[in-house]
ROGUMAR-719986 format. One line per field, with one value per residue (C-alpha): residue number from 1; residue in three letters; x negated, y negated, z. Coordinates in nm, 3 decimals, padded with zeros to 5 digits, always signed. Layout:
BEGIN
seq NUM; ...
type ALA; ...
c1 X; ...
c2 Y; ...
c3 Z; ...
This chain:
BEGIN
seq 1; 2; 3; 4; 5; 6; 7; 8; 9; 10; 11; 12; 13; 14; 15; 16; 17; 18; 19; 20; 21; 22; 23; 24; 25; 26; 27; 28; 29; 30; 31; 32; 33; 34; 35; 36; 37; 38; 39; 40; 41; 42; 43; 44; 45; 46; 47; 48; 49; 50; 51; 52; 53; 54; 55; 56; 57; 58; 59; 60; 61; 62; 63; 64; 65; 66; 67; 68; 69; 70; 71; 72; 73; 74; 75; 76; 77; 78; 79; 80; 81; 82; 83; 84; 85; 86; 87; 88; 89; 90; 91; 92; 93; 94; 95; 96; 97; 98; 99; 100; 101; 102; 103; 104; 105; 106; 107; 108; 109; 110; 111; 112; 113; 114; 115; 116; 117; 118; 119; 120; 121; 122; 123; 124; 125; 126; 127; 128; 129; 130; 131; 132; 133; 134; 135; 136; 137; 138; 139; 140; 141; 142; 143; 144; 145; 146; 147; 148; 149; 150; 151; 152; 153; 154; 155; 156; 157; 158; 159; 160; 161; 162; 163; 164; 165; 166; 167; 168; 169; 170; 171; 172; 173; 174; 175; 176; 177; 178; 179; 180; 181; 182; 183; 184; 185; 186; 187; 188; 189; 190; 191; 192; 193; 194; 195; 196; 197; 198; 199; 200; 201; 202; 203; 204; 205; 206; 207; 208; 209; 210; 211; 212; 213; 214; 215; 216; 217; 218; 219; 220; 221; 222; 223; 224; 225; 226; 227; 228; 229; 230; 231; 232; 233; 234; 235; 236; 237; 238; 239; 240; 241; 242; 243; 244; 245; 246; 247; 248; 249; 250; 251; 252; 253; 254; 255; 256; 257; 258; 259; 260; 261; 262; 263; 264; 265; 266; 267; 268; 269; 270; 271; 272; 273; 274; 275; 276; 277; 278; 279; 280; 281; 282; 283; 284; 285; 286; 287; 288; 289; 290; 291; 292; 293; 294; 295; 296; 297; 298; 299; 300; 301; 302; 303; 304; 305; 306; 307; 308; 309; 310; 311; 312; 313; 314; 315; 316; 317; 318; 319; 320; 321; 322; 323; 324; 325; 326; 327; 328; 329; 330; 331; 332; 333; 334; 335; 336; 337; 338; 339; 340; 341; 342; 343; 344; 345; 346; 347; 348; 349; 350; 351; 352; 353; 354; 355; 356; 357; 358; 359; 360; 361; 362; 363; 364; 365; 366; 367; 368; 369; 370; 371; 372; 373; 374; 375; 376; 377; 378; 379; 380; 381; 382; 383; 384; 385; 386; 387; 388; 389; 390; 391; 392; 393; 394; 395; 396; 397; 398; 399; 400; 401; 402; 403; 404; 405; 406; 407; 408; 409; 410; 411; 412; 413; 414; 415; 416; 417; 418; 419; 420; 421; 422; 423; 424; 425; 426; 427; 428; 429; 430; 431; 432; 433; 434; 435; 436; 437; 438; 439; 440; 441; 442; 443; 444; 445; 446; 447; 448; 449; 450; 451; 452; 453; 454; 455; 456; 457; 458; 459; 460; 461; 462; 463; 464; 465; 466; 467; 468; 469; 470; 471; 472; 473; 474; 475; 476; 477; 478; 479; 480; 481; 482; 483; 484; 485; 486; 487; 488; 489; 490; 491; 492; 493; 494; 495; 496; 497
type MET; SER; ASN; HIS; ASP; PHE; SER; ILE; PRO; GLN; ARG; GLN; SER; VAL; LYS; GLY; ILE; ILE; ILE; ILE; PHE; GLY; PHE; GLN; LEU; PHE; LYS; PHE; LEU; ARG; GLN; SER; PHE; ALA; LEU; ILE; PHE; LEU; ALA; ILE; PHE; SER; PHE; VAL; ARG; LYS; GLY; ASP; VAL; PHE; GLY; MET; SER; PHE; THR; GLN; ILE; ILE; LEU; ILE; THR; ILE; LEU; VAL; LEU; VAL; ILE; PHE; LEU; ILE; THR; SER; VAL; VAL; ARG; TYR; LEU; TYR; PHE; LYS; PHE; TYR; ILE; SER; GLY; GLU; GLY; PHE; HIS; LEU; ASP; THR; GLY; LEU; ILE; ASN; LYS; GLU; ARG; THR; VAL; ILE; PRO; ARG; SER; LYS; ILE; GLN; ASN; ILE; HIS; ILE; LYS; GLN; ASN; VAL; LEU; GLN; GLN; LEU; ILE; ASN; VAL; VAL; ALA; PHE; SER; ILE; GLU; THR; ALA; GLY; ASP; ASN; LYS; SER; GLU; ILE; GLU; ILE; LYS; ALA; LEU; ASP; ARG; ALA; THR; ALA; LEU; ALA; MET; LYS; LYS; SER; LEU; LEU; SER; GLN; LYS; ILE; SER; ASP; GLU; THR; VAL; SER; GLU; LYS; GLU; ASP; GLU; ILE; TYR; PHE; LYS; VAL; SER; PHE; LYS; LYS; LEU; LEU; LEU; GLU; GLY; VAL; GLY; GLN; ASN; HIS; LEU; LYS; SER; MET; ALA; ILE; ILE; LEU; ALA; PHE; ILE; SER; GLY; ILE; TYR; PHE; GLN; ILE; LYS; ASP; ILE; ILE; GLU; GLY; ALA; SER; LEU; GLU; ASP; GLN; LEU; LEU; ASN; ASP; VAL; THR; GLY; ASN; VAL; ASP; TYR; SER; SER; PHE; PHE; SER; VAL; ILE; LEU; PHE; ASN; THR; ILE; ILE; LEU; VAL; GLY; PHE; LEU; VAL; LEU; ALA; PHE; LEU; PHE; SER; LEU; VAL; LYS; THR; ILE; ILE; VAL; ASN; TYR; ASN; LEU; GLN; VAL; ILE; GLU; HIS; ASN; GLN; THR; ILE; GLU; ILE; SER; LYS; GLY; LEU; LEU; ASN; LYS; ILE; SER; VAL; ASN; LEU; ASN; PRO; SER; ARG; ILE; GLN; ASN; ILE; ILE; ILE; THR; HIS; ASN; ARG; ILE; LYS; ARG; TYR; PHE; GLY; LEU; TYR; THR; LEU; GLU; ALA; LYS; GLN; ALA; MET; THR; ASP; GLN; LYS; LYS; ALA; GLN; ASN; LEU; SER; ILE; ILE; ALA; LEU; SER; LYS; GLU; GLN; ILE; ASN; TYR; LEU; THR; GLN; LYS; LEU; TYR; GLN; GLU; PHE; VAL; VAL; ILE; ASP; GLU; LYS; PHE; LYS; PRO; SER; PHE; TYR; PHE; ILE; ARG; ILE; LYS; ILE; ILE; GLN; SER; VAL; LEU; ILE; LEU; ILE; GLY; LEU; ASN; ILE; GLY; MET; PHE; PHE; SER; GLU; LEU; ILE; ASN; LEU; TRP; VAL; LEU; ASN; ILE; LEU; LEU; ILE; PRO; VAL; LEU; TYR; PHE; PHE; VAL; ILE; THR; THR; TYR; ARG; LYS; ALA; ASN; TYR; GLY; VAL; ASN; ASP; ASP; PHE; LEU; MET; VAL; GLU; SER; GLY; PHE; ILE; GLU; THR; LYS; THR; GLN; ILE; VAL; GLN; HIS; HIS; LYS; ILE; GLN; SER; VAL; GLU; MET; TYR; GLN; SER; TYR; PHE; MET; LYS; ARG; ARG; GLY; VAL; ALA; SER; LEU; TYR; ILE; TYR; ASN; ALA; SER; GLY; ASN; VAL; THR; LEU; LYS; TYR; ILE; GLN; GLU; SER; ILE; ALA; ARG; GLN; VAL; HIS; ASN; PHE; LEU; LEU; TYR; LYS; VAL; GLU; THR; THR; ASP; LYS; ASN; TRP; MET
c1 +00.003; -00.154; -00.156; -00.187; +00.077; +00.119; +00.388; +00.108; -00.071; -00.413; -00.705; -00.939; -01.237; -01.534; -01.726; -01.486; -01.676; -01.968; -01.744; -01.591; -01.935; -02.055; -01.768; -01.771; -02.141; -02.150; -01.836; -02.047; -02.389; -02.131; -02.026; -02.362; -02.499; -02.577; -02.691; -02.911; -03.123; -03.187; -03.331; -03.530; -03.640; -03.751; -03.927; -04.136; -04.219; -04.260; -04.350; -04.021; -03.649; -03.458; -03.757; -03.730; -04.005; -03.982; -03.909; -03.615; -03.517; -03.526; -03.299; -03.071; -03.014; -02.991; -02.723; -02.522; -02.530; -02.443; -02.135; -02.036; -02.120; -01.891; -01.575; -01.591; -01.571; -01.277; -01.095; -01.149; -00.999; -00.697; -00.617; -00.360; -00.099; +00.132; +00.459; +00.827; +01.142; +01.174; +00.802; +00.432; +00.386; +00.015; -00.034; -00.338; -00.464; -00.629; -00.477; -00.237; -00.030; +00.096; +00.314; +00.362; +00.626; +00.670; +00.959; +00.895; +01.147; +00.939; +00.601; +00.473; +00.203; -00.109; -00.472; -00.727; -01.063; -01.459; -01.710; -02.082; -02.124; -01.780; -01.958; -02.273; -02.080; -01.834; -01.496; -01.227; -01.036; -00.635; -00.426; -00.073; +00.036; +00.428; +00.580; +00.494; +00.305; -00.047; -00.092; +00.153; -00.102; -00.218; -00.562; -00.763; -01.077; -01.212; -01.042; -01.178; -01.059; -00.837; -00.634; -00.612; -00.430; -00.242; -00.092; -00.005; +00.155; +00.394; +00.473; +00.552; +00.742; +01.080; +01.070; +00.970; +01.145; +01.090; +00.960; +00.731; +00.579; +00.570; +00.280; +00.217; -00.167; -00.243; -00.388; -00.686; -00.509; -00.829; -01.183; -01.368; -01.709; -02.045; -02.050; -01.669; -01.770; -02.079; -01.804; -01.600; -01.860; -01.970; -01.588; -01.537; -01.485; -01.823; -01.656; -01.465; -01.821; -02.005; -01.736; -01.771; -02.141; -02.124; -01.843; -02.120; -02.429; -02.246; -02.043; -02.456; -02.581; -02.319; -02.329; -02.778; -02.759; -02.874; -03.091; -03.297; -03.212; -03.363; -03.679; -03.719; -03.729; -03.424; -03.650; -03.919; -03.677; -03.562; -03.882; -04.020; -03.697; -03.690; -04.055; -04.179; -03.836; -03.830; -03.516; -03.572; -03.601; -03.282; -03.442; -03.552; -03.256; -03.047; -03.340; -03.337; -02.945; -02.950; -03.201; -02.988; -02.657; -02.851; -02.946; -02.650; -02.445; -02.740; -02.656; -02.244; -02.335; -02.519; -02.273; -01.986; -02.128; -02.229; -01.928; -01.734; -01.954; -01.932; -01.568; -01.475; -01.758; -01.612; -01.276; -01.023; -00.612; -00.426; -00.122; +00.142; +00.457; +00.669; +00.350; +00.009; -00.291; -00.601; -00.950; -01.227; -01.560; -01.929; -01.986; -01.620; -01.445; -01.066; -00.737; -00.421; -00.057; +00.144; +00.523; +00.770; +01.029; +00.782; +00.627; +00.733; +00.533; +00.303; +00.070; -00.166; -00.478; -00.729; -00.949; -01.097; -01.445; -01.210; -01.014; -01.313; -01.403; -01.045; -01.034; -00.753; -00.616; -00.323; -00.217; +00.029; +00.192; +00.358; +00.542; +00.210; +00.044; -00.315; -00.442; -00.789; -00.574; -00.381; -00.732; -00.755; -00.418; -00.574; -00.703; -00.968; -01.083; -00.773; -00.705; -00.372; -00.239; -00.293; -00.173; +00.150; +00.175; +00.110; +00.356; +00.602; +00.521; +00.553; +00.856; +01.048; +01.297; +01.091; +01.091; +00.881; +01.040; +00.972; +01.130; +00.943; +01.068; +00.811; +00.848; +00.933; +00.691; +00.727; +00.455; +00.198; +00.253; +00.194; -00.114; -00.238; -00.194; -00.361; -00.688; -00.707; -00.646; -00.954; -01.155; -01.129; -01.181; -01.486; -01.624; -01.556; -01.766; -02.118; -02.051; -02.075; -02.326; -02.519; -02.562; -02.429; -02.596; -02.432; -02.125; -02.224; -02.095; -01.770; -01.838; -01.795; -01.568; -01.318; -01.303; -01.328; -01.015; -00.806; -00.914; -00.750; -00.425; -00.364; -00.468; -00.255; +00.034; -00.040; -00.040; +00.263; +00.542; +00.874; +01.111; +01.418; +01.623; +01.890; +01.592; +01.344; +01.167; +00.837; +00.585; +00.276; +00.037; -00.318; -00.652; -00.945; -00.735; -00.432; -00.175; +00.126; +00.379; +00.692; +00.902; +01.266; +01.587; +01.661; +01.342; +01.396; +01.505; +01.606; +01.588; +01.543; +01.577; +01.322; +01.378; +01.192; +01.345; +01.107; +01.163; +01.540; +01.550; +01.387; +01.619; +01.382; +01.349; +01.133; +01.265; +01.097; +01.174; +01.077; +01.045; +00.859; +00.519; +00.539; +00.674; +00.706; +00.724; +00.882; +00.735; +00.917; +01.187; +01.501; +01.717; +02.048; +01.835; +01.670; +02.058; +02.132; +01.828; +01.923; +02.260; +02.172; +01.896; +02.158; +02.431; +02.165; +02.101; +02.424; +02.585; +02.329; +02.360; +01.980; +01.772; +01.468; +01.236
c2 -00.005; -00.350; -00.583; -00.907; -01.127; -01.415; -01.592; -01.795; -02.070; -01.982; -02.047; -01.783; -01.654; -01.950; -01.746; -01.934; -02.249; -02.063; -01.953; -02.287; -02.455; -02.171; -02.241; -02.593; -02.600; -02.301; -02.546; -02.862; -02.678; -02.560; -02.849; -03.078; -02.800; -03.044; -03.309; -03.082; -02.903; -03.287; -03.357; -03.051; -03.139; -03.506; -03.369; -03.076; -03.346; -03.693; -03.561; -03.727; -03.772; -04.136; -04.247; -04.148; -03.973; -03.613; -03.709; -03.931; -03.612; -03.436; -03.699; -03.684; -03.315; -03.285; -03.579; -03.392; -03.055; -03.239; -03.408; -03.033; -02.909; -03.200; -03.138; -02.741; -02.793; -03.048; -02.799; -02.481; -02.685; -02.829; -02.500; -02.286; -02.036; -01.825; -01.572; -01.641; -01.478; -01.668; -01.590; -01.727; -02.051; -02.242; -02.592; -02.781; -03.119; -03.428; -03.747; -03.582; -03.311; -03.049; -02.759; -02.443; -02.158; -01.908; -01.623; -01.301; -01.252; -01.406; -01.244; -01.107; -00.929; -00.971; -00.899; -00.852; -00.970; -01.003; -01.140; -01.124; -01.390; -01.231; -00.885; -01.052; -01.165; -00.890; -01.097; -01.050; -01.308; -01.252; -01.417; -01.449; -01.437; -01.567; -01.456; -01.715; -02.018; -01.933; -02.204; -02.082; -01.840; -01.856; -01.820; -01.770; -01.701; -01.564; -01.289; -00.992; -00.663; -00.535; -00.855; -00.905; -00.541; -00.616; -00.941; -00.740; -00.533; -00.761; -00.942; -00.683; -00.451; -00.633; -00.621; -00.231; +00.068; +00.210; +00.488; +00.325; +00.169; +00.472; +00.656; +00.903; +00.975; +00.779; +01.007; +00.921; +01.054; +00.912; +00.810; +00.737; +00.900; +00.698; +00.912; +00.790; +00.469; +00.455; +00.697; +00.398; +00.132; +00.307; +00.323; -00.109; -00.336; -00.448; -00.703; -00.892; -00.884; -01.050; -01.299; -01.390; -01.438; -01.635; -01.883; -01.915; -01.954; -02.242; -02.372; -02.378; -02.522; -02.828; -02.902; -02.970; -03.062; -03.425; -03.328; -03.065; -03.371; -03.626; -03.434; -03.315; -02.943; -02.838; -02.843; -02.677; -02.410; -02.328; -02.343; -02.076; -01.851; -01.878; -02.034; -01.691; -01.621; -01.677; -01.826; -01.819; -01.407; -01.261; -00.944; -01.203; -01.350; -00.988; -00.866; -01.204; -01.214; -00.769; -00.865; -01.112; -00.896; -00.582; -00.749; -00.943; -00.611; -00.469; -00.758; -00.712; -00.319; -00.379; -00.682; -00.447; -00.184; -00.375; -00.569; -00.217; -00.086; -00.400; -00.456; -00.116; +00.046; +00.274; +00.251; +00.489; +00.506; +00.510; +00.702; +00.611; +00.744; +00.485; +00.257; +00.306; +00.073; +00.010; -00.065; -00.110; -00.367; -00.374; -00.821; -00.885; -00.617; -00.603; -00.432; -00.452; -00.252; -00.181; -00.156; -00.051; -00.306; -00.570; -00.421; -00.549; -00.399; -00.103; -00.094; +00.218; +00.159; +00.351; +00.339; +00.664; +00.702; +00.680; +00.955; +01.134; +01.144; +01.198; +00.844; +00.596; +00.299; +00.222; -00.183; -00.311; -00.629; -00.829; -01.192; -01.356; -01.599; -01.555; -01.319; -01.300; -01.157; -00.913; -00.760; -00.658; -00.428; -00.189; +00.190; +00.237; +00.612; +00.806; +01.178; +01.179; +01.384; +01.138; +00.865; +01.069; +01.132; +00.710; +00.601; +00.881; +00.716; +00.412; +00.447; +00.672; +00.739; +00.721; +00.998; +00.992; +00.881; +01.119; +00.934; +00.671; +00.424; +00.229; -00.121; -00.213; -00.172; -00.583; -00.549; -00.412; -00.689; -00.940; -00.786; -00.770; -01.145; -01.218; -01.060; -01.231; -01.565; -01.418; -01.308; -01.649; -01.826; -01.628; -01.622; -02.034; -02.052; -01.859; -02.068; -02.427; -02.296; -02.161; -01.866; -01.772; -01.462; -01.289; -01.245; -00.880; -00.875; -00.849; -00.485; -00.419; -00.675; -00.558; -00.186; -00.310; -00.478; -00.215; -00.028; -00.283; -00.278; +00.082; +00.138; -00.162; +00.005; +00.347; +00.218; -00.024; +00.215; +00.162; +00.378; +00.303; +00.507; +00.438; +00.263; +00.192; +00.016; +00.132; -00.062; +00.063; -00.136; -00.201; -00.205; -00.107; -00.040; +00.162; -00.018; +00.134; -00.098; +00.010; -00.209; -00.144; -00.279; -00.412; -00.618; -00.777; -01.156; -01.231; -01.075; -01.309; -01.236; -01.407; -01.439; -01.708; -01.802; -01.480; -01.230; -01.292; -01.238; -00.931; -00.799; -00.773; -00.947; -00.933; -00.901; -01.059; -00.963; -01.156; -01.038; -01.188; -01.099; -01.275; -01.104; -00.777; -00.836; -00.605; -00.691; -00.684; -00.409; -00.367; -00.643; -00.403; -00.184; -00.480; -00.627; -00.293; -00.314; -00.633; -00.623; -00.300; -00.425; -00.713; -00.511; -00.269; -00.644; -00.771; -00.421; -00.302; -00.393; -00.341; -00.610; -00.772; -00.762
c3 -00.018; -00.093; +00.201; -00.055; +00.010; -00.245; -00.152; -00.025; -00.227; -00.229; -00.477; -00.696; -00.553; -00.455; -00.731; -00.993; -00.935; -01.062; -01.371; -01.408; -01.447; -01.671; -01.881; -01.928; -01.983; -02.234; -02.427; -02.395; -02.534; -02.868; -02.928; -02.897; -03.119; -03.398; -03.129; -02.930; -03.249; -03.369; -03.016; -03.036; -03.410; -03.303; -02.985; -03.179; -03.450; -03.269; -02.905; -02.800; -02.828; -02.939; -02.763; -02.382; -02.258; -02.114; -01.744; -01.875; -02.050; -01.726; -01.517; -01.764; -01.784; -01.419; -01.393; -01.670; -01.441; -01.175; -01.316; -01.470; -01.104; -00.935; -01.126; -01.145; -00.746; -00.786; -01.014; -00.784; -00.499; -00.699; -00.858; -00.648; -00.717; -00.548; -00.645; -00.564; -00.674; -00.953; -01.070; -01.103; -01.001; -01.083; -00.888; -01.048; -01.082; -00.883; -01.013; -01.257; -01.075; -01.294; -01.169; -01.435; -01.332; -01.561; -01.485; -01.478; -01.717; -01.936; -01.902; -02.227; -02.113; -01.808; -01.892; -01.700; -01.825; -01.735; -01.960; -01.916; -01.637; -01.469; -01.474; -01.307; -01.007; -00.988; -01.086; -01.302; -01.526; -01.448; -01.761; -01.788; -02.175; -02.236; -02.563; -02.858; -02.816; -02.769; -02.519; -02.271; -02.173; -01.762; -01.691; -01.356; -01.389; -01.074; -00.852; -00.697; -00.890; -00.595; -00.595; -00.957; -01.007; -00.679; -00.817; -01.190; -00.961; -00.834; -01.107; -01.343; -01.049; -01.163; -01.486; -01.576; -01.418; -01.083; -01.288; -01.425; -01.107; -00.926; -00.790; -00.996; -01.087; -01.404; -01.701; -01.872; -02.264; -02.482; -02.433; -02.729; -02.740; -02.869; -03.177; -03.288; -03.216; -03.486; -03.747; -03.702; -03.726; -04.058; -04.216; -04.122; -04.437; -04.463; -04.748; -04.486; -04.236; -04.525; -04.572; -04.200; -04.190; -04.494; -04.370; -04.033; -04.202; -04.435; -04.094; -03.955; -04.266; -04.281; -03.904; -03.998; -04.317; -04.344; -04.066; -04.318; -04.600; -04.391; -04.324; -04.678; -04.539; -04.797; -05.099; -04.931; -04.805; -05.198; -05.313; -05.013; -05.137; -05.494; -05.640; -05.757; -05.930; -06.297; -06.429; -06.780; -06.762; -06.740; -06.536; -06.296; -06.226; -06.224; -06.007; -05.723; -05.695; -05.656; -05.345; -05.221; -05.270; -05.123; -04.812; -04.741; -04.766; -04.541; -04.265; -04.318; -04.264; -03.908; -03.810; -03.848; -03.663; -03.369; -03.344; -03.358; -03.063; -02.867; -02.895; -02.842; -02.593; -02.317; -02.535; -02.267; -02.355; -01.976; -01.985; -01.743; -01.739; -01.990; -02.065; -02.216; -02.083; -02.300; -02.137; -02.351; -02.408; -02.326; -02.287; -02.278; -02.084; -02.076; -01.911; -02.136; -02.050; -02.387; -02.221; -02.549; -02.465; -02.555; -02.913; -03.203; -03.461; -03.497; -03.761; -03.838; -04.121; -04.219; -04.574; -04.739; -04.518; -04.231; -04.327; -04.420; -04.089; -03.943; -03.765; -03.768; -03.609; -03.421; -03.320; -03.135; -03.214; -02.910; -02.979; -03.015; -03.228; -03.139; -03.382; -03.141; -02.850; -03.090; -03.150; -02.775; -02.854; -03.141; -03.030; -03.303; -03.350; -03.328; -03.483; -03.688; -03.429; -03.170; -03.372; -03.404; -03.003; -02.906; -03.166; -03.010; -02.707; -02.793; -02.994; -02.830; -03.147; -03.400; -03.649; -03.940; -04.253; -04.529; -04.855; -04.958; -05.209; -05.446; -05.635; -05.964; -06.262; -06.185; -05.921; -06.180; -06.402; -06.111; -06.010; -06.391; -06.387; -06.041; -06.191; -06.532; -06.326; -06.065; -06.410; -06.568; -06.246; -06.226; -06.621; -06.588; -06.244; -06.407; -06.725; -06.548; -06.294; -06.602; -06.526; -06.902; -06.910; -06.648; -06.877; -06.883; -06.505; -06.648; -06.725; -06.402; -06.306; -06.537; -06.410; -06.036; -06.085; -06.284; -05.986; -05.754; -05.990; -06.007; -05.628; -05.485; -05.662; -05.608; -05.167; -05.212; -05.049; -04.810; -04.659; -04.377; -04.165; -03.923; -03.678; -03.843; -04.134; -04.264; -04.499; -04.679; -04.797; -04.909; -05.151; -04.918; -04.614; -04.600; -04.390; -04.268; -04.051; -03.891; -03.741; -03.515; -03.623; -03.328; -03.312; -03.647; -03.592; -03.943; -04.300; -04.658; -04.999; -05.217; -05.619; -05.841; -06.203; -06.378; -06.075; -06.128; -06.469; -06.423; -06.190; -05.917; -05.559; -05.252; -04.879; -04.589; -04.278; -03.949; -03.567; -03.330; -03.390; -03.790; -04.097; -04.319; -04.705; -04.912; -05.281; -05.632; -05.543; -05.759; -05.710; -05.643; -05.383; -05.199; -05.143; -05.002; -04.794; -04.705; -04.606; -04.412; -04.207; -04.148; -04.014; -03.802; -03.663; -03.601; -03.426; -03.197; -02.815; -02.785; -02.633; -02.879; -02.578
């Protein structure tokens, strides 16, 4: 039995001062990256920073740290919380006082997390998430784990059935092995990782671009990288670009592998009577419960490599807008049998939909048009960048785009039964979305002028976590599905949450 009395206003752990100080310092360093880079560069080149001596720099740094420490102490002292019959209460602020009240019925989920600093000082972050608005989250940055677990149970005790909160011993249903983590990393979408790396490099470059140009470093860097490349030779151009491409692919592969291991380290799926708890993470540990009543969609993904290894990913989507938090609700490296079991656990009435339908051939026409536009755009880009000799790449691009059209059509399927809608799609990955009818909030049928002439339509099905789309299906079938889903929504007596 817990001896915690949450009806009395209380502060977080005194270690929270360290956490608040660390968060403020990290935020300052991130926002001032370009300025700090310029200061270091100036110090290395001239021996001073904007005309200030080393002693003055040290004094200014100490002053900034003291200000951060004072504000951290003030935030700690004027941050109190308690639980009443209404729900969770939070009082903050010294001059501008603010009181936030979250009713129990509005609580979407409760996360218990640990970043590196919190692991070092042995505290956890406790965050309460409500549906829809990502600004509605409340976070307590420093609690001991026992207090956090007791408060989580206290807040959820009136939201779920007595069976769920009974003292039955928890069972670890799934724990990922390091081998499966490695295989999952190998099977990631490395093109996506490459795009993230390029975006990161571009962001850094544009932050320090003026500094590089001012110091005449840009030409020097380009000469160091490309000085030995003979652009008059077509073979040299191909070789140089191939080396760059292979280098980025290797970097993307390592990025995917390391990210998968760090995010999903020690992944465990803990089975309770009616809920599932996900625990994972190396640098940022998280623990979150999946309650079937709160789940809006289930998404199952795999690709050719993962399917060869027998690995599938299950993601549960709740009523949230923050995609970063949505990643915490995914379970990787599952077998097909485990996917089926967990789907049945979260959707107890789920029955596999065997009868599937495909979109109209208008779908293929649209994909061909998109592919032709991509091909034209790439060729125009190569023309204006004076890389006309690379026109031979069309020999590779045309089969790839053809494969794109055929694959996306082959993977485009949908099915409907009395309780569920299932939609499959994808190119590199195959994504299967499963939606319960009573969680649907609206259904929209869309037809452009050209679609109407061809007798096709698209359906957009909305719920609290986003939308699911049935693209380019026959108009008569679209109306039947549209009317059927609206009928199921209007006649159900089940709550959407």
